[in-house]
C-alpha positions in Angstrom: 0.0 0.0 0.0 2.1 2.9 1.2 5.0 3.7 -1.1 4.0 0.6 -3.1 5.0 -1.7 -0.2 2.8 -4.3 1.2 0.9 -3.4 4.4 2.7 -3.9 7.7 -0.3 -5.5 9.5 -0.3 -8.8 11.3 -2.7 -10.5 8.8 -3.2 -13.5 11.1 -5.3 -11.5 13.5 -7.0 -8.9 11.2 -9.6 -9.9 8.6 -8.4 -9.1 5.1 -11.4 -7.0 4.2 -10.6 -4.6 7.0 -7.3 -3.5 5.4 -9.1 -1.3 2.9 -11.3 0.0 5.8 -8.2 1.0 7.8 -6.6 2.6 4.8 -9.7 4.7 4.1 -9.8 5.8 7.7 -6.5 7.5 7.2 -6.9 11.3 6.6 -6.8 12.1 2.9 -4.0 14.6 3.6 -1.8 12.2 5.5 1.6 12.5 3.8 4.3 10.1 2.8 7.6 10.8 4.5 9.6 13.3 2.5 13.2 13.5 3.6 14.9 14.6 0.5 15.0 18.3 1.7 16.3 17.5 5.1 19.4 15.3 5.3 19.4 15.3 9.1 15.9 13.9 9.2 16.8 11.3 6.6 19.8 10.3 8.8 17.6 9.8 11.8 15.1 7.8 9.7 18.0 5.7 8.5 18.9 5.1 12.1 15.4 3.9 12.9 15.2 1.7 9.9 18.7 0.1 10.3 17.2 -2.7 12.5 20.1 -2.7 14.9 17.8 -3.7 17.7 15.0 -5.4 16.1 16.6 -7.8 13.6 18.2 -9.8 16.4 14.8 -10.1 18.1 12.8 -10.9 15.0 15.1 -13.5 13.6 16.4 -15.2 16.8 15.3 -18.7 17.7 16.8 -18.4 21.2 14.0 -18.6 23.7 16.0 -16.6 26.3 17.0 -13.2 24.9 19.1 -10.4 26.3 18.3 -7.6 23.9 20.8 -4.7 24.0 19.3 -1.2 24.5 21.3 1.3 22.3 21.7 4.8 23.8 20.7 7.9 22.0 22.1 11.4 22.9 19.9 14.2 24.1 20.5 16.1 20.8 19.5 13.1 18.7 16.5 12.4 20.9 15.2 16.0 20.5 15.7 15.9 16.8 13.9 12.6 16.6 11.1 14.0 18.8 10.6 16.9 16.4 10.6 14.5 13.4 8.0 12.1 14.9 5.8 14.8 16.2 5.7 16.6 12.8 5.3 13.7 10.4 2.0 11.9 9.9 2.6 8.5 8.5 -0.5 6.6 7.3 -1.6 3.8 9.6 -0.5 1.3 6.9 3.0 2.8 6.4 5.7 0.1 6.3 7.9 2.1 8.7 5.7 1.6 11.7 6.9 -1.8 12.8 10.6 -0.7 12.9 9.6 2.7 14.3 7.9 1.3 17.3 10.3 -1.5 18.0 13.4 0.8 17.8 12.1 3.8 19.8 10.8 1.6 22.6 14.3 0.0 22.8 16.3 3.2 22.9 17.8 4.5 26.2 18.5 8.2 26.5 22.1 9.0 27.2 21.2 11.7 29.7 21.9 12.6 33.3 18.2 13.5 33.8 16.8 10.2 32.6 17.4 6.9 34.4 18.2 4.2 31.7 16.2 1.0 31.6 18.4 -2.1 31.9 18.5 -4.5 28.9 15.4 -6.7 28.8 16.0 -10.2 29.9 12.9 -12.1 28.6 12.0 -15.7 28.3 9.8 -16.1 25.2 7.1 -18.6 25.8 6.9 -20.7 22.6 3.9 -22.6 23.9 1.2 -19.9 23.5 -1.1 -22.5 21.9 -1.1 -24.5 25.1 -2.8 -21.6 26.9 -6.5 -22.2 26.4 -8.9 -19.8 28.0 -12.6 -19.0 27.7 -13.6 -16.0 25.7 -14.9 -14.3 28.8 -11.7 -14.9 30.8 -9.1 -12.2 31.3 -6.2 -11.8 33.8 -7.0 -9.9 37.0 -5.1 -6.8 35.9 -7.5 -6.2 33.0 -10.5 -3.8 33.2 -13.2 -5.9 31.6 -15.6 -2.9 31.4 -13.2 -1.2 28.9 -12.0 -3.9 26.6 -10.6 -2.6 23.3 -10.1 -4.8 20.3 -10.0 -2.3 17.4 -9.7 -4.3 14.2 -8.8 -7.6 15.7 -11.0 -10.4 14.3 -13.1 -12.6 16.5 -11.6 -15.9 15.4 -7.9 -15.5 16.0 -7.2 -11.9 17.0 -9.0 -11.8 20.3 -7.9 -15.3 21.4 -4.3 -14.2 20.5 -4.7 -11.1 22.6 -5.9 -13.3 25.5 -2.9 -15.6 25.2 -0.5 -12.7 25.3 -2.1 -11.2 28.4 -2.2 -14.6 30.2 1.4 -15.3 29.3 2.3 -11.9 30.6 0.5 -12.6 33.8 2.6 -15.7 34.2 5.7 -13.7 33.9 4.5 -11.0 36.2 2.2 -12.6 38.8 2.7 -9.6 41.2 0.9 -7.3 38.8 -2.5 -6.7 40.4 -4.2 -4.0 38.4 -3.0 -2.5 35.1 -5.9 -1.7 32.7 -3.5 -0.1 30.1 -2.0 -3.4 29.2 -5.0 -4.7 27.3 -5.4 -1.8 24.8 -1.6 -1.5 24.3 -1.4 -5.2 23.6 -4.4 -5.0 21.2 -2.8 -2.1 19.3 0.6 -3.7 19.1 -0.9 -7.0 17.8 -2.1 -5.2 14.7 1.6 -4.8 13.7 3.5 -7.5 15.6 3.2 -11.2 16.3 2.5 -12.6 19.8 6.2 -12.9 20.9 7.0 -9.4 19.7 4.0 -8.0 21.6 5.0 -9.8 24.7 8.5 -8.2 24.5 7.2 -4.7 23.9 4.6 -4.7 26.7 7.3 -6.0 29.0 9.4 -3.0 27.9 6.6 -0.7 28.8 6.4 -2.2 32.2 10.1 -1.8 32.7 9.8 1.9 31.9 6.8 2.3 34.2 4.8 3.8 31.3 1.5 2.0 31.9 -0.2 4.8 33.9 -0.4 2.7 37.0 0.4 -0.9 38.1 -1.9 -1.0 41.1 -5.4 0.4 41.8 -3.8 3.1 43.9 -1.5 4.2 41.2 -4.3 4.2 38.6 -6.4 6.4 40.8 -3.4 8.6 41.5 -2.9 9.2 37.8 -6.6 10.3 37.4 -6.2 12.7 40.3 -3.0 14.1 38.7 -4.8 14.6 35.4 -7.5 16.6 37.3 -4.8 18.8 38.9 -3.1 19.4 35.6 -6.3 20.5 34.0 -6.8 23.0 36.9 -3.3 24.3 36.2 -3.3 24.6 32.4 -7.1 25.1 31.7 -8.4 26.5 35.0 -11.7 27.8 33.5 -12.4 24.4 31.9 -11.9 22.7 35.2 -14.2 25.1 37.0 -16.9 24.5 34.3 -16.6 20.8 34.7 -17.0 21.0 38.5 -20.2 23.1 37.9 -21.6 20.8 35.1 -21.0 17.4 36.7 -22.3 16.4 40.2 -19.6 13.7 40.2 -16.6 15.3 38.5 -14.4 12.6 39.9 -16.2 10.1 37.7 -15.6 12.4 34.7 -11.8 12.5 35.2 -11.5 8.7 36.0 -12.2 7.9 32.3 -9.5 10.2 30.9 -7.3 7.3 29.7 -10.3 5.8 27.9 -11.2 9.0 26.0 -8.0 8.3 24.1 -7.8 4.5 23.9 -11.5 3.6 23.6 -13.1 6.4 21.7 -10.6 8.1 19.4 -10.5 6.9 15.7 -7.8 4.3 15.0 -5.6 6.6 12.8 -5.6 9.3 15.6 -4.6 6.7 18.1 -1.8 5.2 16.1 -0.2 8.6 15.5 -0.5 9.3 19.3 1.4 6.1 19.9 4.2 7.2 17.5 4.9 10.0 20.0 4.1 8.0 23.2 6.5 5.2 22.5 9.3 7.8 22.3 8.3 10.3 25.0 6.2 8.3 27.5 3.0 9.1 29.5 3.3 12.9 29.2 2.0 12.5 25.7 -1.2 10.9 27.0 -1.6 13.7 29.5 -1.1 16.3 26.8 -3.6 14.7 24.5 -6.1 14.2 27.3 -5.9 17.9 28.3 -6.3 18.9 24.7 -9.4 16.8 24.3 -11.0 18.4 27.3 -10.2 21.9 26.0 -11.6 21.1 22.6 -14.7 19.4 24.0 -15.5 22.2 26.4 -15.4 24.7 23.4 -18.3 22.7 21.8 -20.5 22.3 24.8 -19.9 25.4 26.9 -23.2 27.0 25.8 -25.2 23.8 26.0 -26.9 22.1 29.0 -25.6 18.8 30.2 -28.8 17.1 29.1 -28.6 18.5 25.6 -24.8 18.0 25.0 -23.0 14.9 24.0 -20.6 13.2 26.3 -16.8 13.6 25.9 -16.7 10.0 24.8 -19.1 10.7 22.0 -17.1 13.8 21.1 -13.9 11.7 20.8 -15.7 9.1 18.7 -16.7 11.8 16.2 -13.8 14.2 16.8 -14.2 17.2 14.5 -10.5 18.0 14.2 -7.6 16.3 12.5 -4.9 14.5 14.4 -2.5 17.4 13.3 -4.8 19.9 15.0 -5.2 17.8 18.1 -1.5 17.4 18.5 -0.9 21.1 17.8 -3.2 21.9 20.8 -1.5 19.3 22.9 2.0 20.5 22.2 1.1 24.1 22.9 0.8 23.3 26.6 4.0 24.8 28.1 6.2 23.4 30.8 4.5 20.0 31.2 7.5 17.9 32.0 7.9 14.2 32.7 9.6 14.8 36.0 6.8 17.0 37.2 4.2 14.3 36.3 6.2 11.6 38.1 6.5 13.8 41.3 2.8 14.6 41.2 1.8 10.9 40.8 4.1 9.8 43.7 2.7 12.6 45.9 -0.9 11.7 45.0 -0.3 8.0 45.6 1.1 8.8 49.1 -1.9 11.0 49.9 -4.4 8.3 48.8 -2.5 5.7 50.9 -2.5 8.0 54.0 -6.2 8.8 53.5 -7.1 5.2 53.3 -5.3 4.3 56.5 -6.5 7.5 58.3 -10.0 6.3 57.6 -9.2 3.0 59.1 -7.7 4.7 62.1 -10.9 6.7 62.6 -12.9 3.5 62.8 -10.6 2.3 65.6 -10.0 5.6 67.3 -10.1 4.4 70.9 -7.6 1.6 70.3 -5.2 3.7 68.3 -5.4 6.6 70.8 -4.3 4.3 73.5 -1.5 2.9 71.4 -0.4 6.4 70.5 -0.3 7.5 74.1 1.7 4.4 75.0 4.1 5.0 72.1 4.6 8.6 73.0 5.6 7.7 76.5 8.0 5.0 75.2 9.4 7.4 72.7 10.1 9.9 75.5 11.8 7.2 77.4 13.8 6.0 74.4 15.0 9.5 73.6 16.6 9.9 77.0 17.8 6.3 77.5 21.3 5.0 76.9 21.6 1.8 74.9 20.9 -1.1 77.2 22.9 -4.0 75.8 21.2 -6.5 78.2 18.0 -5.7 76.4 19.0 -7.9 73.4 17.8 -11.5 73.4 19.9 -14.0 71.4 22.3 -11.2 70.9 25.8 -11.5 69.5 26.6 -7.9 70.3 30.0 -8.8 71.8 31.3 -9.0 68.3 30.3 -5.4 67.5 32.1 -2.2 68.5 30.0 0.1 70.7 28.7 2.7 68.2 28.1 6.2 69.6 26.1 9.1 68.0 29.4 10.5 66.9 30.1 7.6 64.6 26.9 8.2 62.5 27.5 11.5 60.7 25.5 11.0 57.4 21.9 10.0 58.3 19.3 10.0 55.5 17.0 13.0 56.2 14.0 11.2 54.6 14.2 8.2 57.0 11.6 7.7 59.6 14.3 6.8 62.2 15.8 9.4 64.5 19.5 9.5 65.5 19.1 7.5 68.6 17.3 4.7 66.8 20.0 4.6 64.1 22.6 4.2 66.9 20.7 1.3 68.4 20.4 -0.5 65.1 24.1 0.0 64.3 25.1 -1.5 67.6 23.2 -4.6 66.7 25.0 -5.1 63.3 27.9 -7.3 62.6 31.1 -5.5 63.3 32.2 -5.0 59.7 28.9 -3.3 58.8 28.6 -1.1 61.9 31.6 0.9 60.5 29.4 2.1 57.6 26.9 5.0 57.2 23.2 4.3 56.5 22.0 4.8 52.9 18.2 5.0 52.1 17.5 3.3 48.8 13.7 2.9 49.0 10.9 4.5 50.9 7.2 4.3 50.1 6.9 8.0 50.7 8.9 8.6 47.5 8.9 5.4 45.6 5.3 4.2 45.9 3.7 1.1 47.3 4.6 -1.9 45.2 6.8 -4.9 46.1 8.3 -5.2 42.6 9.6 -1.6 42.7 11.3 -2.4 45.9 12.8 -5.6 44.6 14.2 -3.9 41.5 16.4 -1.7 43.8 17.7 -4.8 45.7 19.0 -7.0 42.9 22.6 -6.2 43.6 22.3 -5.9 47.4 23.5 -8.5 49.9 22.9 -6.7 53.2 20.0 -4.4 53.9 17.6 -3.3 56.7 13.9 -3.3 56.3 12.1 -0.7 58.5 8.3 -0.6 59.0 6.3 2.1 60.8 2.7 0.8 61.3 -0.3 3.1 61.4 -0.3 2.5 65.2 3.1 4.3 65.4 5.0 1.1 66.2 8.4 0.7 64.5 10.0 -2.6 63.7 11.8 -4.5 61.0 14.6 -6.9 60.0 18.3 -7.0 59.1 18.4 -9.1 56.0 21.6 -10.9 55.3 21.5 -12.6 52.0 21.7 -11.7 48.3 18.3 -10.6 47.1 19.0 -12.0 43.6 18.7 -15.5 45.2 15.0 -14.9 45.5 14.6 -16.2 41.9 15.3 -19.7 43.2 11.8 -19.7 44.6 12.9 -21.0 48.0 14.2 -19.6 51.3 17.6 -17.9 51.1 19.9 -15.9 53.3 22.1 -16.7 56.3 22.3 -16.5 60.1 23.4 -13.0 60.5 19.8 -11.9 59.8 17.7 -10.8 62.7 14.3 -9.2 63.6 13.9 -6.2 65.8 11.6 -3.7 67.3 12.4 0.0 68.0 9.1 1.4 69.2 7.7 1.0 71.8 10.6 -1.3 72.9 14.0 -1.8 71.6 14.6 -5.6 71.2 16.7 -7.6 68.9 15.8 -11.2 67.9 18.8 -13.0 66.6 19.0 -16.3 64.8 18.7 -19.2 67.3 21.8 -20.7 65.7 23.1 -24.2 65.6 22.2 -26.5 68.5 23.2 -30.0 69.3 20.6 -32.4 67.9 20.5 -36.1 67.6 20.0 -37.5 64.1 16.3 -38.3 64.4 13.9 -37.1 61.7 12.1 -35.0 64.2 15.2 -33.1 65.2 16.4 -32.7 61.6 13.0 -31.2 60.7 13.2 -28.8 63.7 16.7 -27.7 62.5 15.3 -27.0 59.0 12.6 -24.8 60.4 15.3 -22.7 62.2 17.1 -21.8 59.0 14.2 -20.1 57.1 15.7 -16.6 56.8 14.3 -14.8 53.7 11.6 -15.6 51.1 10.0 -13.7 48.3 7.2 -14.6 45.8 4.7 -12.6 43.8 2.4 -12.2 46.9 4.7 -11.4 49.8 8.1 -10.9 51.3 8.9 -13.0 54.4 11.7 -12.7 57.0 11.8 -15.6 59.4 9.8 -18.9 59.0 9.0 -22.1 60.8 5.5 -22.5 62.4 4.7 -18.9 61.5 6.2 -15.9 59.7 8.3 -13.6 61.8 7.6 -10.7 59.5 5.5 -10.8 56.3 4.8 -7.9 54.0 2.3 -8.2 51.2 2.9 -7.2 47.6 1.0 -3.9 47.9 3.4 -2.8 50.7 0.3 -1.7 52.6 -0.4 -4.6 54.8 1.6 -7.1 56.8 1.5 -9.7 59.6 3.9 -10.9 62.3 4.1 -14.0 64.5 6.5 -16.1 66.5 8.8 -18.1 64.2 11.3 -20.9 64.8 14.2 -19.2 63.1 14.4 -16.2 65.4 12.3 -17.4 68.4 10.7 -14.0 68.4 7.6 -12.5 69.9 5.2 -10.8 67.4 6.9 -7.5 66.5 3.8 -5.3 67.1 0.7 -5.3 69.2 -1.6 -6.9 66.6 -0.7 -9.9 64.4 -2.0 -8.0 61.4 -0.9 -4.4 60.8 -1.3 -1.6 58.2 1.8 0.1 57.0 2.2 3.8 57.2 5.8 3.9 55.9 8.2 1.2 54.7 11.8 1.8 53.9 15.0 -0.1 53.0 18.5 0.9 54.1 21.8 -0.3 52.8 25.4 0.5 53.9 27.7 3.2 52.6 31.4 2.7 53.2 32.6 5.8 51.4 34.9 8.1 53.5 33.1 10.4 55.8 
């Protein structure tokens, strides 16, 4: 079709008669790429079309691939951004497969952008073994907003299901991610199943899916509302007046784009999105509201069409829509990320504050008790006899003068750091604490925490419950060993409490046992240090979990366990998390 080349579509999943329909949908003024007058643009296009990243993927029979991620300089990225924003390729242009594959694989060589590590992906060559009912979808899919576009009923939709269920097998910790279904459906128009699996995995690595939990999804909707009030204040005020439930209006912002816009509009938006990320969706969503409000501002709610209907029959070209979107000034990726993290924290705190209100009497008593103990702790010297199962005789006595670089964002005070450092093995107590994760800045998802621990062997997990109690674990063991799907770690690990009491629970250690099966089983239960799966993180096992944190990083439980012979770490066996953080050790010179 375009340029005399055959169409780029995946003909296994799209009915042949729809190709002409898709082609006719393209705007009559969509242009073929003309690079003859601009050598720089031609050079960039040649770079995209060179297949440096995609040929290896497309042609490889190796089921376990490490695909290199070439870097692109800031200058080339900005030139490429201008080229992609300004060029409207028809939906059936042959460049699109290589365009999407290449720009999704690029890493920016920039100090302001964190690169995504090369994708390590096991391709499942047994998709056909995954058989599901037509009404079945993974839990992370929003079944009220299924998008199929031009996928046929016979093979296209079943192929989409297989992709999403295979993805769910690779990422069982993913609890809610509605964006995966429409992204997968769109990609399936141009790529085969294995290629789509690779690309959506790449989107997940980049955290470009507008939320990977219900909390994050809601946070993105709230951020969209705040951005509208910032850039189109009068529109936001009108919406608040027109709609009794304006929150419901904003909650559908993602679907205005992916469920209602014409297919050619959506494909062009993805050209930009795959290079620049979610800020493109925010820009387009804000532009849609602005254009919609122009058409209905003089109409009553009853007599005006909905924004979904407006998007289905959008009266402007994709060029005009993008022009409005790109006229929004100073909407930066970093600003959006900060707003989403802040909004997620607010939602989390609000949810737990509501729970606290329901149990105000109990929590008030706990708070008074904790305040008294905190006052005692602030004035107490470290009582080394307070430590059960302690091996403190190996550690130097750390004083406040030893710890000179405390992370300001940590929930611990100086005295609590001193207490912890006196409990550590001697070689580690000479270090300074380094905060590598906190839910207040990094969000509430176990997978995000684990991504920061892959190269870490020693770390400290700190939990502050909504009751005010503070407790945690020193984790001795390489977190990369979690992939073995069994307990890992070693005997330097310990559990502890800091508020209301300062207690350390060390490993019970080796004891003299006879060789009976019962004694061997008891010994095994005393060596269960660390465990991670898609649902939880556990420190200490054997007839109970010493400390267990669920995948949302919002809830946990604690009990006596054989490994540390500990008492429950807080006043209730089940607790809600206010803040969770992870510390490591910095040995750089003070």
